N, C-alpha and C positions, 0 to 999 in steps of 0.2 A: 157606656161600657165599651162600645165599639170604638169611639174616639180615643179613649184611654189606651186600648190595646195598640191602636195604630200609632199613637205617639210613642209608646214604649218600643214598638218594633222599629220605628224610624230612629229612635235614640240608639238602639243596639247596633243597627246597620251603620250609623254614622261613627259610632265608637270603633267598630271593627275596621271600617275603612281607614279611620285615622291611625289605628294601630299598624295596619299594613303599610301605610305610607311612611310612618315613622321607622318601621323595621327596614323598609327599602332604602330610606335615606341613610340609616345607620350603617347598613351593609356597604353602600357606596362610600360613605365616610371612612370606614375601616380600610377599604382597599386603597383609598387615596392616602390615608395616614401611614400605612405600612409601605407605600411605594412599591408594592409587589409587581414583579415583572415575570413574564413567562420564563420557565427554566431554559437555559441555553442548551442547544442540541449540537451534536457534532456537525461539521460541515457536510454538505451534500456530497462533496468529492470523497471525503473520508469514508462515508457510510455506503457509497455506491460504487467505489472502485474496488474490484475484487480480483483475485488471481486464481485461475482455474488450473487444477492438476499440477501444483507446484512440486518440483523435485530438484535435488542437488546431486551433482556427480560425486560419488565417493572418491576420496583421495587420501594419501598419506599426510601426516603432519608436515607443514611447511610447503606443500605443493599447491600451486594455484589450482583452483577449480571454479565451478560456476553453478548458479541456480537458474532454473528455467520455469516456464509456465505460460499461461495466456492471461494478460491483463485485460479486464473487461470494464468498460466505463458505462455504468448504468444511468448517467446523468444527461442532461440536455446541454452541457457545456464541455468544452475540451478540458482535459486534465493532463498535467505534466508531472512525471516522476523525476525529481531532480537528484536524488541520492538514495542509497540503501545502506543499512547498518545490520550487523549481526554480531552477537557475542562470540561467534566462532572465529571471526577474522575481520581485518580491515577490508573495506569493499570499494568497488568502483562500478559505474555503469559503462558497459562496453558495447561496441558495434563492430561489424565486419565491413571492410571497404576495400576497393581495388587500388593498389599502388604498384606502379611499375609492372603491371601485368599479373600481380599476385594478390590473393585475398589476404589481407592482414587485419589484425585486431588492434583497436585503439579506443581510448576513452570516448564516450558519447557526449559531445558538446551540446549543452542545452537540455540534456535528459531525454526521456522517452515521452513523446506526445501521444496520448490516446484520444482520438477524436470523440466528440459527443456521440454516445450510443454505440461506439465502436470497440474494437479489440486491438491488441498489439501483442504479437507472439514473441516470447523469449525462447530461443531454441539453440541447440548446438550448431555452430556455423553461422549464427545470426546474432541479433542483439541478445545480451545476457547480463546477469548480475554476477560480477566477478569477485570471488573471495581471493584476496591477494596472497594471504599467507596464514592458513588455518593453524591455530596454536596446537591442536592435536588432531589425530587422524579422524576423518569422517568416514565411518564404516557404513556399508550397505545396511539399511534398516534404521539408521539413526534419524532422529527428528531434529532439524536445525531451524531455529527461529530467526526471522528477519523482520525488519521494519522499513517500509518505503516512506520517504519523505516527499511530499507534494509541493508544488510551487507556492501554494497558498499557506504553507507552514503546517498543515495537518499531516498526520501519519497513518499508515495502514499496516498493521502487523499481520504476519502469516507464518505458517510452519510448513517446511518442505521435508519430504522423505528422501533420504540418500539412496541412490541406486548406482550399481556398477555400470560403467559406460565406456566403451573402447574407442569411440569415434571422437572427432574434433577435440584435440588436446588443448584445453584452455590454459596454456602456460606460455611463457615467453622463453626464447632462446637468445643468449647473448650475441651469437654470430649469425642471427637470422636463419638458422637451420636447426633442425631437431636431431639430437643424438638418437641412436638406435632404440634406446629405452623409452623415447618419447618424453623424457624429462630434460629440463635445462641442465647443462653440465655444471654450472656454478650455483644454480638455485637463485640467482639474482635476476630480477625482472628487467627486461629491456624492451621498450615499446616497439611494436611493429613486427612481431613474429608471424610468419605465415601460419594459417590454421590448417589442421588436418581435415580429413573427410568428415562430413557430418553423418555419415552412415554408420550405425552401430556395428 
C-alpha cells in the first residue's frame, strides 16, 4: 500500500511539474509570437521640462507682446527650446543684447538652452517668448495657450495668464525710438528697437 501511494504521489508531482513547464513555455511563445514591445513613452525632455509661473503681458489686438516664466529642466541632459507656437499669434524667441551702447531686442539664434538640472528665466527686459501680432486683444485674466518645441522634436504645452504690465514695452519702433504712447507709430515691426525699463 505504501509503495502504491508513493508511486501515485510521484506521478501527480511529475504531471503538475510538466503542466507548469508547458504553461511557462506557452507564455513565452505567446510573447514572441505577438512581438509585443513596451509602450512608447514621451521623451524625458518633454516630460521633465516645465515652466513655472507663466504669464503673458496683456495687449490690444495687433500689438506685440510677450510671455514669461521660468523654464526648469528636471533631466540629466541639456534641453534646448528652439521655437514656440500659440493660436493667439505668430511667435519668435527673443533676447536682449547691447548694440551701440543700447539694449535692443532681437531673435534668439539657436533658441533657449536650459542646462541639465537648471533653470532659464524668461522675463521683461530679458529673454522672452514674443507674440508678434495677436489676432485679438489679450485682456488681463485671459488664459493663453502655448507650445514649446524642443531640439529633439518633442513639444511642451503650457497655459499662461494675461496680466497688465507697464514696463519693458515688447514692441518694435520703425525709427528706433518709441512714440509717447509706447506703441510703434506704424504698427510694423522693425528689428532692433531699444527696450523700455523692466520695472513694472
